[in-house]
N, C-alpha and C positions, 0 to 999 in steps of 0.2 A: 363269823363275818361281822365287821364293825357296823354299828347302827348309824343312820344319818341323823342329823340334828333334829330334835323335837322342838315343839313350841317353847318359848322362853319360860312360860309359867310352869312347865313340867320340870324345869331345872332349878327352881327357886332354892331348894335345899342345897344342891351342889354348888350354887354360886354365892352362898353366904359369905365365904371368906375370899371371894374373888369377884372383881368387877367383870371379868371375862375369863372363861376357861376353855381353851381350844385343845381337844384331845385327838391325836392321830388323824387329823383331817387331811383328806386328799380331795382333789377336784379335777375332773376330766371334762372336756368338751368335745363334741363331734368334730372331726376334721376329714379332709380328703382321703387320708390313709387310715381312717378309723378314729377311735377315741384318742385324744391328745391330752396327756397328763400335764396339768398346769401347776398344781400343788401336790406335794408328796409327803404324807405323814408328818404334818405340822402339829406340834404340841407346844402350847404357850399359855402361861397364866399372866393376867394383869391384875395386880393387887388393888384394893380400894385406895383411891387417892394417888395412884402411881401414874407417871407420865412415861409412856413407851413409844419410841419411834421405830417404824418398820422401814428399813432401808434396803435398796437393791437396784440393780440395773433395770432399765425399761423392759417390760415384758416378763418380769420374774414372778408376777402373780400377787404383788402387794395389794393392788386395788381389788383383785378377785377375793383375797382373804378378807379385806375390810367389808366387802359386800356380803360375804358369808356371815361375818359377825353381826352385821346390821340386820340380817334376816331377809335380804333382798334375793338371795339364792340359797340353795341347799347344797351341802357337801356331798360328794359321791361316796365318801366313807368318813367315819369318825363322827364326833359330836362337838357341839358348841353350846356353852351355857353362859348366860349373861345375867347380871343383877338388874333385872328390869329391862325395858326396851331401850336400846341405845339411841342417841341422837347422832345424826350424820350431817357433816358439812363437806361440800365438794369444792373443787377448784373454781367452778363457776358459781356465782352467788345464787342463781336461780330465784331471784326475787321477782314478784309479780309487778310489772312496770305500771299497771293501772292503779296500784295501791300505793299509799304513802309508806314510808319506812315503818311508822308506828302500826299501820294497818296490816303490814306483812307479819309483824310480830303478833298482833292481836288475832290474826287468823290461826296461827299456831296455837295460841292459847284457847281459842274456840274449839279447835279440834281435840285439844287435851281435856275439854270439858269445863274450863273455867267460866264462871258466870259472867254475863255481859258487864255488870257494873264494876267488876274487878279487873277487866281486861285492860282498860286504858291506864290505870295507875301501875299495873304490873308491867305493861309495855314500856312505860316511862322509866320505871325502875331498871329494867334491863338495858334500855338505851343509856341510862346514866352509868350502868356498870361497864359498858363498852365505850364510855366517854363520848356519847353522841346526844347529850342532853336536849339540844334544840332541834333535833332532826325528825321529830315525830311527824310533822306535817310535810316533810320534803318528799318529792317523788324520786324514783330511782334515778332518772336522768339528771337530777340535780346533785347527785352524790358522786364523789370521786371513787376510783376503784377500791381504795383502802376503806372508805366509808361504807361502801356496799358490802365488803367482807365483814365489817364490824356489825352491820345490820344482820347479815346472814348468821354470824356467831350469836347475836342476841336472839334470833329466831330459834337457833338450835338449843340455846339455854332455856327458851320458853317451854321446851318439851319436858323440863324437870327430870331429865335423865341423870343417872349417876355415872354414866359412861358416854363420853363424847368421842365419836369417830371422825377423823379429819383426813380427807384425801387430797393432799397437796393443795391446801387452801390458799397458799400465798404464792404459788408458782408463777402466776401471771402478773404479779405486781413488780414495780420497780424496786431497786435495791433498798432505797431509803424507806419507802413505805413498808416493805417487808420487814426491815429492821425494827421499825416502830411497832408493828403488829406482833413481832416476836416478844417484845417487852410486854405488850398488852395481854397477850395470851398467857404468858408466865404469871403475870399479876392476877388474872382472873382465875387461873388454875389454883393458885395458892389461896386466894380468897374463898373459893367455893368448895375446895376439897374434891373436885371432880377427878375421875379417872379418865385419862386421855390415851387413845391409840391413834398415832399420827403417822400417816404415810408420806414419805418424801424420797426423792432421789438425790437430794442435796446433803452431802455429808456434814458440812458445817452447821446447817440448819438442824440436823438430827442431834448433833452434839450440843449445840447451844440450848436446845429446849428440854432434852429428855433426861430422866433419871436412868433410863436403860435404853440402849440401842441394839436392835435385833437386825442382823444382816441375813437376807435371803439370798440363796444361790440363784443363778440364772436357771431358766426353765428346764426341768420342773423345779419350782420353788421349794427349797428345803431350808431349814434354819442352819446356816453355815457357822455362825458365831454370834455371841452376845457380849456386850460390854456394859458394866455398871459405871455410870458417870458420877463421880464423886466431886466434881467441880462445884463450888458454892454458887448459888444464884444470888443476885443477877449476873448473867454471863454476857460477854460480848463476843461477836464473831472473831474479832481481832485479838482476843485474849491469848496469851502464850499457851496456856493449858488446853484451851479449845483447839487451837491450831495443831498442837502436838498430837492430841488424840484423833483429830480429824485426819491427819497424815497417816496415822497407823491404820485407821479404818479404811481410808482410801486405798492403801496398798493391798489390804485384804480384799476389797471390792474388785480391784484390778485383777487380782489373782483368780477370783471367781469368774470374771468375764473371760479371762484367757483360758481357763480350764474348760469352759463350756462353749468356746469358739464364737462368742458374741462380739459384735463390733459396734 
């Protein structure tokens, strides 16, 4: 019988060559008719410095898998190893409205154990990294949606993790803001060497950002197919190569939806 995921520290040796290693992971939840299988025998490695997008129809288990990698839940079967504790960024920014942008980041630094005299300059460095140099004193209500997500990204980076997990972080933003943040995320990823596991249901977003696109089938989620994206960065959503690969992946996604009777 497969073992469930153990604490991250117990997997340190196994994770040396991988930012994340997911081995034969399944996840079930209680339902009216008994246990409902959401993920079925998922095996996936994320290499150090790799950008991987998880793509699939709504309800296929993308966010469930991300939560398992983050350690927010445990798999029903299989194991997950990560290179240290991952940082997690959600669709909602989840900033504390009574704190300034800088104080939100400083709180993450405090929880990480950074000494008080070092928190302010480190928060300012992270705000500079996400191009919000003058936002340290601004309250959340003074920030646009895109600016809030930049602060949330800076707060995630404050955790000093080598693996960044992102659950549809730009889905609620307008198209132009989302386009700008695609550029910013790509720049930050290249500057920092982070590994990124990014959940989306937007095919073009997946192709624009990732080095590898992983398609999950509809529930129960299984790895249906993977694509290596060799298109040079920086990419644009309207680039011919992005559009062509997106069309191919979209057709595969439609086939998965038809096969599983999802609408």
